[in-house]
C-alpha positions, -999 to +999 in steps of 0.1 A: +580+541-212+556+545-242+563+572-269+535+584-293+542+612-319+516+606-347+481+624-347+458+598-333+421+602-329+413+594-293+438+566-289+438+550-254+470+549-235+471+527-205+508+523-199+522+533-164+542+561-180+548+576-215+554+605-237+530+623-262+539+649-286+522+671-313+529+657-347+566+660-359+576+676-326+601+694-321+597+705-357+567+725-366+533+707-365+512+704-396+479+725-404+445+711-399+453+686-372+430+673-346+448+649-322+434+632-292+447+609-265+429+592-236+452+583-208+437+557-186+451+547-153+445+514-134+415+513-111+421+534-081+450+554-095+452+588-111+470+604-140+498+629-137+505+649-170+534+672-171+537+695-201+573+700-204+575+722-236+550+741-255+550+766-283+516+769-299+501+799-319+486+825-295+451+839-296+434+855-266+407+829-265+427+800-281+404+796-312+430+789-337+456+763-324+454+749-288+461+721-264+432+712-240+434+688-211+401+674-200+391+655-169+416+672-147+430+704-133+464+721-128+457+728-091+438+696-083+411+716-066+385+708-092+387+740-114+386+729-151+418+737-170+405+750-203+425+756-235+462+767-237+479+784-266+511+800-260+548+795-255+552+779-221+580+790-199+587+761-174+562+733-171+525+729-163+513+698-143+478+684-144+462+658-122+432+637-133+400+638-112+394+601-117+413+572-137+411+592-170+426+623-186+420+634-223+443+655-242+433+673-274+455+691-298+441+712-326+457+733-353+442+755-379+449+761-415+476+790-412+505+793-388+526+764-375+548+763-344+568+738-325+539+722-307+542+704-274+557+675-254+542+660-224+548+631-201+523+611-182+526+587-152+500+568-131+498+578-094+485+559-064+461+581-043+488+581-016+513+597-040+487+621-053+481+634-018+518+639-014+520+658-047+489+679-038+501+686-002+470+672+014 
């Protein structure tokens, strides 16, 4: 399993599974961060991303600090996910539309919170169908 906790700029992760976190998680993240990860699955596979813990500064439209997952959806029905900025109770699972999922974490210059921790795994299309109840 791969673990990555610094603030990369669109680093590509192609391991079969791993963990990504905001900088210094579970301590407070730094101000003025822009971290991005591109999780790439093997050909014909999909990415499953589970946000296990998240506490990010809240704003109604998530303009200050936020976590954004691009290239997938929570429900798997094709609806884009958008930005998240809040304290997460439980977990949230994303599934990629294709072989790639991009995760973006942004913090502004004022308030700092704990941040986030997420795990990713590659899924075959058969396992994806089981998870999606198709």
